Backbone atoms as SQL, in Angstrom:
CREATE TABLE atoms (id INTEGER PRIMARY KEY, chain TEXT, resi INTEGER, resn TEXT, atom TEXT, x REAL, y REAL, z REAL);
INSERT INTO atoms VALUES
  (1, 'A', 1, 'UNK', 'N', 32.212, -62.164, -127.216),
  (2, 'A', 1, 'UNK', 'CA', 33.392, -62.631, -127.864),
  (3, 'A', 1, 'UNK', 'C', 33.946, -63.574, -126.238),
  (4, 'A', 2, 'UNK', 'N', 34.559, -64.499, -126.326),
  (5, 'A', 2, 'UNK', 'CA', 34.846, -65.324, -125.358),
  (6, 'A', 2, 'UNK', 'C', 36.033, -64.833, -124.690),
  (7, 'A', 3, 'UNK', 'N', 36.602, -65.140, -123.367),
  (8, 'A', 3, 'UNK', 'CA', 37.751, -64.869, -122.946),
  (9, 'A', 3, 'UNK', 'C', 38.856, -65.221, -123.809),
  (10, 'A', 4, 'UNK', 'N', 38.744, -66.699, -124.262),
  (11, 'A', 4, 'UNK', 'CA', 39.633, -67.055, -125.215),
  (12, 'A', 4, 'UNK', 'C', 40.100, -66.217, -126.457),
  (13, 'A', 5, 'UNK', 'N', 38.922, -65.630, -126.815),
  (14, 'A', 5, 'UNK', 'CA', 39.227, -64.954, -128.212),
  (15, 'A', 5, 'UNK', 'C', 39.539, -63.567, -128.090),
  (16, 'A', 6, 'UNK', 'N', 39.532, -63.105, -126.610),
  (17, 'A', 6, 'UNK', 'CA', 40.370, -61.931, -126.191),
  (18, 'A', 6, 'UNK', 'C', 41.655, -62.215, -125.879),
  (19, 'A', 7, 'UNK', 'N', 42.130, -63.112, -125.412),
  (20, 'A', 7, 'UNK', 'CA', 43.499, -63.563, -125.482),
  (21, 'A', 7, 'UNK', 'C', 44.107, -63.644, -126.780),
  (22, 'A', 8, 'UNK', 'N', 43.075, -64.545, -127.584),
  (23, 'A', 8, 'UNK', 'CA', 43.815, -64.893, -128.972),
  (24, 'A', 8, 'UNK', 'C', 44.056, -63.418, -129.570),
  (25, 'A', 9, 'UNK', 'N', 43.070, -62.494, -129.419),
  (26, 'A', 9, 'UNK', 'CA', 42.846, -61.025, -130.386),
  (27, 'A', 9, 'UNK', 'C', 44.349, -60.328, -129.606),
  (28, 'A', 10, 'UNK', 'N', 44.955, -60.410, -128.556),
  (29, 'A', 10, 'UNK', 'CA', 46.148, -59.870, -127.836),
  (30, 'A', 10, 'UNK', 'C', 47.263, -60.641, -128.614),
  (31, 'A', 11, 'UNK', 'N', 47.416, -62.052, -128.887),
  (32, 'A', 11, 'UNK', 'CA', 48.410, -62.666, -129.510),
  (33, 'A', 11, 'UNK', 'C', 48.408, -62.330, -131.173),
  (34, 'A', 12, 'UNK', 'N', 47.275, -62.209, -131.601),
  (35, 'A', 12, 'UNK', 'CA', 46.990, -61.712, -132.909),
  (36, 'A', 12, 'UNK', 'C', 47.593, -60.210, -133.196),
  (37, 'A', 13, 'UNK', 'N', 47.295, -59.520, -132.263),
  (38, 'A', 13, 'UNK', 'CA', 47.885, -58.155, -132.388),
  (39, 'A', 13, 'UNK', 'C', 49.461, -58.186, -132.516),
  (40, 'A', 14, 'UNK', 'N', 49.787, -58.752, -131.557),
  (41, 'A', 14, 'UNK', 'CA', 51.656, -58.755, -131.316),
  (42, 'A', 14, 'UNK', 'C', 51.885, -59.205, -132.341),
  (43, 'A', 15, 'UNK', 'N', 51.583, -60.563, -132.847),
  (44, 'A', 15, 'UNK', 'CA', 52.143, -61.072, -134.274),
  (45, 'A', 15, 'UNK', 'C', 52.294, -60.152, -135.540),
  (46, 'A', 16, 'UNK', 'N', 51.218, -59.300, -135.516),
  (47, 'A', 16, 'UNK', 'CA', 50.838, -58.494, -136.564),
  (48, 'A', 16, 'UNK', 'C', 51.663, -57.180, -136.332),
  (49, 'A', 17, 'UNK', 'N', 52.452, -56.889, -135.536),
  (50, 'A', 17, 'UNK', 'CA', 53.347, -55.777, -134.822),
  (51, 'A', 17, 'UNK', 'C', 52.155, -54.628, -134.731),
  (52, 'A', 18, 'UNK', 'N', 51.283, -54.654, -134.092),
  (53, 'A', 18, 'UNK', 'CA', 50.274, -53.700, -133.644),
  (54, 'A', 18, 'UNK', 'C', 50.973, -52.766, -132.891),
  (55, 'A', 19, 'UNK', 'N', 51.096, -51.365, -133.607),
  (56, 'A', 19, 'UNK', 'CA', 51.823, -50.245, -132.989),
  (57, 'A', 19, 'UNK', 'C', 51.348, -49.742, -131.743),
  (58, 'A', 20, 'UNK', 'N', 49.997, -49.702, -131.452),
  (59, 'A', 20, 'UNK', 'CA', 49.264, -49.422, -130.150),
  (60, 'A', 20, 'UNK', 'C', 49.809, -50.263, -128.983),
  (61, 'A', 21, 'UNK', 'N', 49.692, -51.612, -129.256),
  (62, 'A', 21, 'UNK', 'CA', 49.933, -52.714, -128.823),
  (63, 'A', 21, 'UNK', 'C', 51.673, -52.599, -128.201),
  (64, 'A', 22, 'UNK', 'N', 52.492, -52.386, -129.270),
  (65, 'A', 22, 'UNK', 'CA', 54.158, -52.372, -128.702),
  (66, 'A', 22, 'UNK', 'C', 54.300, -50.992, -128.229),
  (67, 'A', 23, 'UNK', 'N', 53.658, -50.148, -128.330),
  (68, 'A', 23, 'UNK', 'CA', 53.717, -48.802, -127.126),
  (69, 'A', 23, 'UNK', 'C', 53.552, -49.280, -125.999),
  (70, 'A', 24, 'UNK', 'N', 52.370, -50.182, -125.708),
  (71, 'A', 24, 'UNK', 'CA', 51.714, -50.244, -124.480),
  (72, 'A', 24, 'UNK', 'C', 52.897, -51.503, -123.772),
  (73, 'A', 25, 'UNK', 'N', 53.267, -52.156, -124.576),
  (74, 'A', 25, 'UNK', 'CA', 54.511, -53.192, -124.011),
  (75, 'A', 25, 'UNK', 'C', 55.881, -52.427, -123.483),
  (76, 'A', 26, 'UNK', 'N', 56.178, -51.363, -124.654),
  (77, 'A', 26, 'UNK', 'CA', 57.259, -50.960, -124.115),
  (78, 'A', 26, 'UNK', 'C', 57.429, -50.106, -122.492),
  (79, 'A', 27, 'UNK', 'N', 56.270, -49.349, -122.434),
  (80, 'A', 27, 'UNK', 'CA', 55.934, -48.652, -120.946),
  (81, 'A', 27, 'UNK', 'C', 55.344, -49.494, -119.847),
  (82, 'A', 28, 'UNK', 'N', 55.052, -50.883, -120.289),
  (83, 'A', 28, 'UNK', 'CA', 54.774, -51.907, -119.146),
  (84, 'A', 28, 'UNK', 'C', 55.761, -52.037, -118.071),
  (85, 'A', 29, 'UNK', 'N', 55.388, -51.783, -116.810),
  (86, 'A', 29, 'UNK', 'CA', 56.436, -52.375, -116.059),
  (87, 'A', 29, 'UNK', 'C', 55.919, -53.612, -114.934),
  (88, 'A', 30, 'UNK', 'N', 55.067, -54.321, -115.555),
  (89, 'A', 30, 'UNK', 'CA', 55.171, -55.744, -115.296),
  (90, 'A', 30, 'UNK', 'C', 56.079, -56.652, -115.568),
  (91, 'A', 31, 'UNK', 'N', 55.618, -57.830, -115.365),
  (92, 'A', 31, 'UNK', 'CA', 56.365, -59.236, -116.252),
  (93, 'A', 31, 'UNK', 'C', 55.828, -59.610, -117.442),
  (94, 'A', 32, 'UNK', 'N', 56.125, -58.474, -118.764),
  (95, 'A', 32, 'UNK', 'CA', 56.056, -58.644, -119.689),
  (96, 'A', 32, 'UNK', 'C', 56.725, -57.814, -120.613),
  (97, 'A', 33, 'UNK', 'N', 57.320, -58.056, -121.556),
  (98, 'A', 33, 'UNK', 'CA', 58.427, -57.544, -122.391),
  (99, 'A', 33, 'UNK', 'C', 58.583, -58.055, -123.679),
  (100, 'A', 34, 'UNK', 'N', 59.095, -57.233, -124.252),
  (101, 'A', 34, 'UNK', 'CA', 59.345, -57.440, -125.581),
  (102, 'A', 34, 'UNK', 'C', 60.910, -57.719, -125.992),
  (103, 'A', 35, 'UNK', 'N', 61.348, -59.033, -126.399),
  (104, 'A', 35, 'UNK', 'CA', 62.949, -59.186, -126.843),
  (105, 'A', 35, 'UNK', 'C', 62.897, -59.509, -128.359),
  (106, 'A', 36, 'UNK', 'N', 63.492, -58.726, -129.133),
  (107, 'A', 36, 'UNK', 'CA', 63.596, -58.946, -130.389),
  (108, 'A', 36, 'UNK', 'C', 62.232, -59.312, -131.170),
  (109, 'A', 37, 'UNK', 'N', 62.306, -60.440, -131.757),
  (110, 'A', 37, 'UNK', 'CA', 60.643, -60.537, -132.131),
  (111, 'A', 37, 'UNK', 'C', 59.625, -61.233, -131.119),
  (112, 'A', 38, 'UNK', 'N', 60.371, -61.470, -129.779),
  (113, 'A', 38, 'UNK', 'CA', 59.291, -62.563, -128.853),
  (114, 'A', 38, 'UNK', 'C', 59.157, -61.489, -127.801),
  (115, 'A', 39, 'UNK', 'N', 57.610, -61.509, -127.445),
  (116, 'A', 39, 'UNK', 'CA', 56.731, -60.920, -126.449),
  (117, 'A', 39, 'UNK', 'C', 56.916, -62.073, -125.392),
  (118, 'A', 40, 'UNK', 'N', 57.777, -62.191, -124.165),
  (119, 'A', 40, 'UNK', 'CA', 58.293, -62.676, -123.139),
  (120, 'A', 40, 'UNK', 'C', 57.307, -62.302, -121.978),
  (121, 'A', 41, 'UNK', 'N', 56.518, -62.991, -121.109),
  (122, 'A', 41, 'UNK', 'CA', 55.656, -62.897, -120.002),
  (123, 'A', 41, 'UNK', 'C', 55.608, -64.172, -119.304),
  (124, 'A', 42, 'UNK', 'N', 54.937, -63.680, -118.232),
  (125, 'A', 42, 'UNK', 'CA', 54.443, -64.556, -116.908),
  (126, 'A', 42, 'UNK', 'C', 53.034, -64.511, -117.451),
  (127, 'A', 43, 'UNK', 'N', 52.489, -65.837, -117.191),
  (128, 'A', 43, 'UNK', 'CA', 50.900, -65.130, -117.117),
  (129, 'A', 43, 'UNK', 'C', 50.443, -64.449, -116.170),
  (130, 'A', 44, 'UNK', 'N', 50.697, -64.118, -115.272),
  (131, 'A', 44, 'UNK', 'CA', 49.860, -62.999, -114.405),
  (132, 'A', 44, 'UNK', 'C', 50.673, -61.641, -114.928),
  (133, 'A', 45, 'UNK', 'N', 51.843, -61.665, -115.309),
  (134, 'A', 45, 'UNK', 'CA', 52.002, -60.457, -116.134),
  (135, 'A', 45, 'UNK', 'C', 51.185, -60.068, -117.673),
  (136, 'A', 46, 'UNK', 'N', 50.831, -61.190, -118.017),
  (137, 'A', 46, 'UNK', 'CA', 50.073, -60.844, -119.293),
  (138, 'A', 46, 'UNK', 'C', 48.861, -60.832, -118.896),
  (139, 'A', 47, 'UNK', 'N', 48.001, -61.335, -117.696),
  (140, 'A', 47, 'UNK', 'CA', 46.773, -60.962, -117.250),
  (141, 'A', 47, 'UNK', 'C', 46.485, -59.652, -117.021),
  (142, 'A', 48, 'UNK', 'N', 47.538, -59.205, -115.989),
  (143, 'A', 48, 'UNK', 'CA', 47.743, -57.607, -115.339),
  (144, 'A', 48, 'UNK', 'C', 48.020, -56.808, -116.505),
  (145, 'A', 49, 'UNK', 'N', 48.853, -57.122, -117.674),
  (146, 'A', 49, 'UNK', 'CA', 48.537, -55.963, -118.778),
  (147, 'A', 49, 'UNK', 'C', 47.444, -56.057, -119.503),
  (148, 'A', 50, 'UNK', 'N', 46.741, -57.440, -119.624),
  (149, 'A', 50, 'UNK', 'CA', 45.522, -57.156, -120.479),
  (150, 'A', 50, 'UNK', 'C', 44.505, -56.228, -119.810),
  (151, 'A', 51, 'UNK', 'N', 44.623, -56.509, -118.009),
  (152, 'A', 51, 'UNK', 'CA', 43.654, -55.495, -117.341),
  (153, 'A', 51, 'UNK', 'C', 43.793, -54.210, -117.635),
  (154, 'A', 52, 'UNK', 'N', 45.207, -53.725, -117.465),
  (155, 'A', 52, 'UNK', 'CA', 45.224, -52.260, -117.600),
  (156, 'A', 52, 'UNK', 'C', 44.978, -51.551, -118.774),
  (157, 'A', 53, 'UNK', 'N', 45.049, -52.366, -120.159),
  (158, 'A', 53, 'UNK', 'CA', 44.726, -52.000, -121.402),
  (159, 'A', 53, 'UNK', 'C', 43.193, -52.193, -121.642),
  (160, 'A', 54, 'UNK', 'N', 42.459, -52.767, -120.679),
  (161, 'A', 54, 'UNK', 'CA', 41.404, -53.053, -121.227),
  (162, 'A', 54, 'UNK', 'C', 41.065, -54.050, -122.540),
  (163, 'A', 55, 'UNK', 'N', 41.589, -55.277, -122.479),
  (164, 'A', 55, 'UNK', 'CA', 41.981, -56.131, -123.559),
  (165, 'A', 55, 'UNK', 'C', 40.936, -57.083, -123.404),
  (166, 'A', 56, 'UNK', 'N', 40.070, -57.365, -122.228),
  (167, 'A', 56, 'UNK', 'CA', 39.170, -58.539, -122.132),
  (168, 'A', 56, 'UNK', 'C', 37.721, -57.409, -122.410),
  (169, 'A', 57, 'UNK', 'N', 36.799, -58.292, -122.959),
  (170, 'A', 57, 'UNK', 'CA', 35.466, -57.810, -123.073),
  (171, 'A', 57, 'UNK', 'C', 34.762, -57.934, -121.857),
  (172, 'A', 58, 'UNK', 'N', 35.099, -58.396, -121.143),
  (173, 'A', 58, 'UNK', 'CA', 34.062, -58.760, -119.944),
  (174, 'A', 58, 'UNK', 'C', 34.940, -58.115, -118.613),
  (175, 'A', 59, 'UNK', 'N', 34.486, -56.729, -118.180),
  (176, 'A', 59, 'UNK', 'CA', 34.792, -56.396, -116.841),
  (177, 'A', 59, 'UNK', 'C', 35.673, -57.192, -115.665),
  (178, 'A', 60, 'UNK', 'N', 34.782, -58.233, -115.279),
  (179, 'A', 60, 'UNK', 'CA', 35.497, -58.778, -114.234),
  (180, 'A', 60, 'UNK', 'C', 36.085, -59.897, -114.321),
  (181, 'A', 61, 'UNK', 'N', 36.805, -60.171, -115.135),
  (182, 'A', 61, 'UNK', 'CA', 37.665, -61.416, -115.259),
  (183, 'A', 61, 'UNK', 'C', 38.874, -61.522, -114.201),
  (184, 'A', 62, 'UNK', 'N', 38.958, -62.488, -113.500),
  (185, 'A', 62, 'UNK', 'CA', 39.686, -62.826, -112.596),
  (186, 'A', 62, 'UNK', 'C', 40.925, -63.855, -113.006),
  (187, 'A', 63, 'UNK', 'N', 42.172, -63.853, -112.201),
  (188, 'A', 63, 'UNK', 'CA', 43.209, -64.526, -112.959),
  (189, 'A', 63, 'UNK', 'C', 42.760, -66.044, -113.031),
  (190, 'A', 64, 'UNK', 'N', 42.181, -66.614, -112.258),
  (191, 'A', 64, 'UNK', 'CA', 41.947, -67.982, -112.395),
  (192, 'A', 64, 'UNK', 'C', 41.281, -68.476, -113.642),
  (193, 'A', 65, 'UNK', 'N', 40.259, -67.418, -113.956),
  (194, 'A', 65, 'UNK', 'CA', 39.609, -67.673, -114.879),
  (195, 'A', 65, 'UNK', 'C', 40.573, -67.377, -116.455),
  (196, 'A', 66, 'UNK', 'N', 41.420, -66.587, -116.386),
  (197, 'A', 66, 'UNK', 'CA', 42.325, -66.249, -117.589),
  (198, 'A', 66, 'UNK', 'C', 43.225, -67.476, -117.452),
  (199, 'A', 67, 'UNK', 'N', 43.616, -68.020, -116.403),
  (200, 'A', 67, 'UNK', 'CA', 44.570, -69.033, -116.828),
  (201, 'A', 67, 'UNK', 'C', 43.839, -70.416, -117.333),
  (202, 'A', 68, 'UNK', 'N', 42.563, -70.397, -116.840),
  (203, 'A', 68, 'UNK', 'CA', 42.160, -71.921, -117.226),
  (204, 'A', 68, 'UNK', 'C', 41.747, -71.615, -118.657),
  (205, 'A', 69, 'UNK', 'N', 41.477, -70.390, -119.167),
  (206, 'A', 69, 'UNK', 'CA', 41.072, -70.029, -120.737),
  (207, 'A', 69, 'UNK', 'C', 42.452, -70.211, -121.523),
  (208, 'A', 70, 'UNK', 'N', 43.404, -70.281, -120.884),
  (209, 'A', 70, 'UNK', 'CA', 44.467, -70.629, -121.465),
  (210, 'A', 70, 'UNK', 'C', 44.875, -72.009, -121.772),
  (211, 'A', 71, 'UNK', 'N', 45.086, -72.681, -120.634),
  (212, 'A', 71, 'UNK', 'CA', 45.305, -73.923, -120.845),
  (213, 'A', 71, 'UNK', 'C', 44.274, -74.978, -120.855),
  (214, 'A', 72, 'UNK', 'N', 42.952, -74.617, -120.980),
  (215, 'A', 72, 'UNK', 'CA', 41.838, -75.325, -121.316),
  (216, 'A', 72, 'UNK', 'C', 41.362, -75.365, -122.371),
  (217, 'A', 73, 'UNK', 'N', 41.816, -74.477, -123.559),
  (218, 'A', 73, 'UNK', 'CA', 41.798, -74.451, -124.823),
  (219, 'A', 73, 'UNK', 'C', 43.286, -74.775, -125.882),
  (220, 'A', 74, 'UNK', 'N', 42.658, -74.786, -127.191),
  (221, 'A', 74, 'UNK', 'CA', 43.932, -75.185, -128.014),
  (222, 'A', 74, 'UNK', 'C', 44.800, -73.937, -128.361),
  (223, 'A', 75, 'UNK', 'N', 45.467, -73.280, -127.257),
  (224, 'A', 75, 'UNK', 'CA', 45.961, -72.133, -127.590),
  (225, 'A', 75, 'UNK', 'C', 47.479, -72.270, -128.316),
  (226, 'A', 76, 'UNK', 'N', 48.000, -73.112, -128.225),
  (227, 'A', 76, 'UNK', 'CA', 49.185, -73.265, -129.248),
  (228, 'A', 76, 'UNK', 'C', 48.693, -73.513, -130.705),
  (229, 'A', 77, 'UNK', 'N', 47.759, -74.783, -130.868),
  (230, 'A', 77, 'UNK', 'CA', 47.379, -74.798, -131.922),
  (231, 'A', 77, 'UNK', 'C', 46.855, -73.418, -132.839),
  (232, 'A', 78, 'UNK', 'N', 46.095, -72.671, -131.687),
  (233, 'A', 78, 'UNK', 'CA', 45.638, -71.445, -132.317),
  (234, 'A', 78, 'UNK', 'C', 46.668, -70.389, -132.871),
  (235, 'A', 79, 'UNK', 'N', 47.816, -70.428, -132.056),
  (236, 'A', 79, 'UNK', 'CA', 48.828, -69.124, -132.271),
  (237, 'A', 79, 'UNK', 'C', 49.702, -69.799, -133.301),
  (238, 'A', 80, 'UNK', 'N', 49.847, -71.016, -133.602),
  (239, 'A', 80, 'UNK', 'CA', 50.453, -71.599, -134.827),
  (240, 'A', 80, 'UNK', 'C', 49.871, -71.383, -136.136),
  (241, 'A', 81, 'UNK', 'N', 48.285, -71.281, -136.104),
  (242, 'A', 81, 'UNK', 'CA', 47.879, -70.981, -136.990),
  (243, 'A', 81, 'UNK', 'C', 47.652, -69.699, -137.629),
  (244, 'A', 82, 'UNK', 'N', 48.169, -69.063, -136.546),
  (245, 'A', 82, 'UNK', 'CA', 48.025, -67.296, -136.973),
  (246, 'A', 82, 'UNK', 'C', 49.894, -67.101, -137.571),
  (247, 'A', 83, 'UNK', 'N', 50.644, -68.240, -137.492),
  (248, 'A', 83, 'UNK', 'CA', 51.696, -67.933, -137.969),
  (249, 'A', 83, 'UNK', 'C', 52.778, -67.730, -136.724),
  (250, 'A', 84, 'UNK', 'N', 52.231, -67.842, -135.620),
  (251, 'A', 84, 'UNK', 'CA', 53.390, -67.867, -134.568),
  (252, 'A', 84, 'UNK', 'C', 53.609, -68.633, -133.527),
  (253, 'A', 85, 'UNK', 'N', 54.273, -68.795, -132.778),
  (254, 'A', 85, 'UNK', 'CA', 55.087, -69.858, -131.735),
  (255, 'A', 85, 'UNK', 'C', 55.339, -69.731, -130.378),
  (256, 'A', 86, 'UNK', 'N', 54.368, -70.205, -129.395),
  (257, 'A', 86, 'UNK', 'CA', 54.379, -70.082, -127.961),
  (258, 'A', 86, 'UNK', 'C', 55.081, -71.225, -127.366),
  (259, 'A', 87, 'UNK', 'N', 55.891, -70.966, -126.642),
  (260, 'A', 87, 'UNK', 'CA', 56.626, -71.881, -126.021),
  (261, 'A', 87, 'UNK', 'C', 57.226, -71.202, -124.476),
  (262, 'A', 88, 'UNK', 'N', 57.524, -72.435, -123.688),
  (263, 'A', 88, 'UNK', 'CA', 58.139, -71.867, -122.297),
  (264, 'A', 88, 'UNK', 'C', 59.575, -71.456, -122.471),
  (265, 'A', 89, 'UNK', 'N', 59.936, -70.361, -121.947),
  (266, 'A', 89, 'UNK', 'CA', 60.915, -68.973, -122.294),
  (267, 'A', 89, 'UNK', 'C', 61.940, -69.525, -121.154),
  (268, 'A', 90, 'UNK', 'N', 61.386, -70.021, -120.134),
  (269, 'A', 90, 'UNK', 'CA', 62.287, -70.160, -118.953),
  (270, 'A', 90, 'UNK', 'C', 61.478, -70.863, -117.735),
  (271, 'A', 91, 'UNK', 'N', 61.271, -71.890, -117.614),
  (272, 'A', 91, 'UNK', 'CA', 60.789, -72.970, -116.852),
  (273, 'A', 91, 'UNK', 'C', 61.041, -72.620, -115.179),
  (274, 'A', 92, 'UNK', 'N', 60.049, -72.247, -114.399),
  (275, 'A', 92, 'UNK', 'CA', 60.460, -71.565, -112.695),
  (276, 'A', 92, 'UNK', 'C', 59.834, -72.999, -112.137),
  (277, 'A', 93, 'UNK', 'N', 59.572, -74.283, -112.696),
  (278, 'A', 93, 'UNK', 'CA', 58.905, -75.257, -111.924),
  (279, 'A', 93, 'UNK', 'C', 57.510, -74.970, -111.537),
  (280, 'A', 94, 'UNK', 'N', 56.846, -73.532, -111.879),
  (281, 'A', 94, 'UNK', 'CA', 55.124, -73.269, -111.408),
  (282, 'A', 94, 'UNK', 'C', 54.879, -72.386, -112.582),
  (283, 'A', 95, 'UNK', 'N', 53.573, -73.094, -112.896),
  (284, 'A', 95, 'UNK', 'CA', 52.922, -72.270, -114.145),
  (285, 'A', 95, 'UNK', 'C', 53.058, -70.500, -113.984),
  (286, 'A', 96, 'UNK', 'N', 52.474, -70.077, -112.948),
  (287, 'A', 96, 'UNK', 'CA', 52.772, -68.816, -112.506),
  (288, 'A', 96, 'UNK', 'C', 54.021, -67.914, -112.533),
  (289, 'A', 97, 'UNK', 'N', 55.111, -68.815, -112.383),
  (290, 'A', 97, 'UNK', 'CA', 56.301, -68.167, -112.188),
  (291, 'A', 97, 'UNK', 'C', 56.890, -68.292, -113.697),
  (292, 'A', 98, 'UNK', 'N', 56.878, -69.634, -114.440),
  (293, 'A', 98, 'UNK', 'CA', 57.704, -69.572, -115.451),
  (294, 'A', 98, 'UNK', 'C', 57.225, -68.276, -116.384),
  (295, 'A', 99, 'UNK', 'N', 58.138, -68.086, -117.266),
  (296, 'A', 99, 'UNK', 'CA', 58.055, -67.063, -118.390),
  (297, 'A', 99, 'UNK', 'C', 57.898, -67.806, -119.706),
  (298, 'A', 100, 'UNK', 'N', 57.220, -67.087, -120.412),
  (299, 'A', 100, 'UNK', 'CA', 56.829, -67.925, -121.696),
  (300, 'A', 100, 'UNK', 'C', 57.029, -67.295, -123.125),
  (301, 'A', 101, 'UNK', 'N', 57.089, -67.204, -123.925),
  (302, 'A', 101, 'UNK', 'CA', 57.313, -66.303, -125.247),
  (303, 'A', 101, 'UNK', 'C', 56.434, -66.686, -126.523),
  (304, 'A', 102, 'UNK', 'N', 56.008, -65.667, -126.796),
  (305, 'A', 102, 'UNK', 'CA', 55.601, -65.907, -127.703),
  (306, 'A', 102, 'UNK', 'C', 56.177, -65.170, -129.257),
  (307, 'A', 103, 'UNK', 'N', 56.707, -66.037, -130.273),
  (308, 'A', 103, 'UNK', 'CA', 57.442, -65.529, -131.170),
  (309, 'A', 103, 'UNK', 'C', 56.943, -65.230, -132.447),
  (310, 'A', 104, 'UNK', 'N', 57.244, -63.846, -132.996),
  (311, 'A', 104, 'UNK', 'CA', 56.400, -63.550, -134.267),
  (312, 'A', 104, 'UNK', 'C', 57.081, -63.811, -135.273),
  (313, 'A', 105, 'UNK', 'N', 56.635, -64.362, -136.485),
  (314, 'A', 105, 'UNK', 'CA', 57.678, -64.391, -137.685),
  (315, 'A', 105, 'UNK', 'C', 57.885, -62.885, -138.304),
  (316, 'A', 106, 'UNK', 'N', 59.287, -62.933, -138.971),
  (317, 'A', 106, 'UNK', 'CA', 59.379, -61.416, -139.481),
  (318, 'A', 106, 'UNK', 'C', 58.590, -61.060, -140.379),
  (319, 'A', 107, 'UNK', 'N', 58.275, -59.579, -140.352),
  (320, 'A', 107, 'UNK', 'CA', 57.201, -58.899, -140.575),
  (321, 'A', 107, 'UNK', 'C', 57.397, -59.088, -142.378),
  (322, 'A', 108, 'UNK', 'N', 56.122, -59.141, -142.996),
  (323, 'A', 108, 'UNK', 'CA', 56.211, -59.058, -144.612),
  (324, 'A', 108, 'UNK', 'C', 56.789, -60.476, -144.996),
  (325, 'A', 109, 'UNK', 'N', 56.767, -61.363, -144.253),
  (326, 'A', 109, 'UNK', 'CA', 56.850, -63.038, -144.813),
  (327, 'A', 109, 'UNK', 'C', 55.570, -63.436, -144.925),
  (328, 'A', 110, 'UNK', 'N', 55.626, -64.420, -145.688),
  (329, 'A', 110, 'UNK', 'CA', 54.393, -65.481, -145.948),
  (330, 'A', 110, 'UNK', 'C', 53.751, -65.596, -144.531),
  (331, 'A', 111, 'UNK', 'N', 54.473, -66.045, -143.492),
  (332, 'A', 111, 'UNK', 'CA', 53.984, -66.443, -142.460),
  (333, 'A', 111, 'UNK', 'C', 53.332, -65.826, -141.425),
  (334, 'A', 112, 'UNK', 'N', 53.808, -64.468, -142.051),
  (335, 'A', 112, 'UNK', 'CA', 53.275, -63.728, -141.099),
  (336, 'A', 112, 'UNK', 'C', 51.444, -63.143, -141.213),
  (337, 'A', 113, 'UNK', 'N', 51.271, -63.814, -142.624),
  (338, 'A', 113, 'UNK', 'CA', 49.952, -63.611, -143.209),
  (339, 'A', 113, 'UNK', 'C', 49.197, -64.915, -142.949),
  (340, 'A', 114, 'UNK', 'N', 48.261, -65.075, -142.701),
  (341, 'A', 114, 'UNK', 'CA', 47.182, -66.601, -142.199),
  (342, 'A', 114, 'UNK', 'C', 45.764, -66.310, -142.647),
  (343, 'A', 115, 'UNK', 'N', 45.536, -67.632, -142.848),
  (344, 'A', 115, 'UNK', 'CA', 44.066, -67.340, -143.164),
  (345, 'A', 115, 'UNK', 'C', 43.011, -67.068, -141.812),
  (346, 'A', 116, 'UNK', 'N', 43.634, -67.232, -140.601),
  (347, 'A', 116, 'UNK', 'CA', 42.608, -66.517, -139.497),
  (348, 'A', 116, 'UNK', 'C', 42.773, -65.117, -139.501),
  (349, 'A', 117, 'UNK', 'N', 43.433, -64.046, -140.241),
  (350, 'A', 117, 'UNK', 'CA', 43.351, -62.827, -140.301),
  (351, 'A', 117, 'UNK', 'C', 41.925, -62.211, -140.811);
């Protein structure tokens, strides 16, 4: 499994309201939080969260690799195919300082079930 696949797996779990992931989000003290039906995060916050909960298959992933995987792959296209939406929540002028939001469709709607599941 590639790093990009690992990142998409985290997004997929959020989009499908995975109970374990939601619990981890609620307890996380970094730059990642849930606001309604959105996961709001900085890229460093998402990276730290994934490391803390061992969500990457490779144990020695570094932040620059993570950021490259997000930006050098069709992340938005893949998230849209899963029924979600990834957007800039608050632009801080720098990639690492900006906030991003992953929005999930209401649970139980047709949009919450996709071909990639």
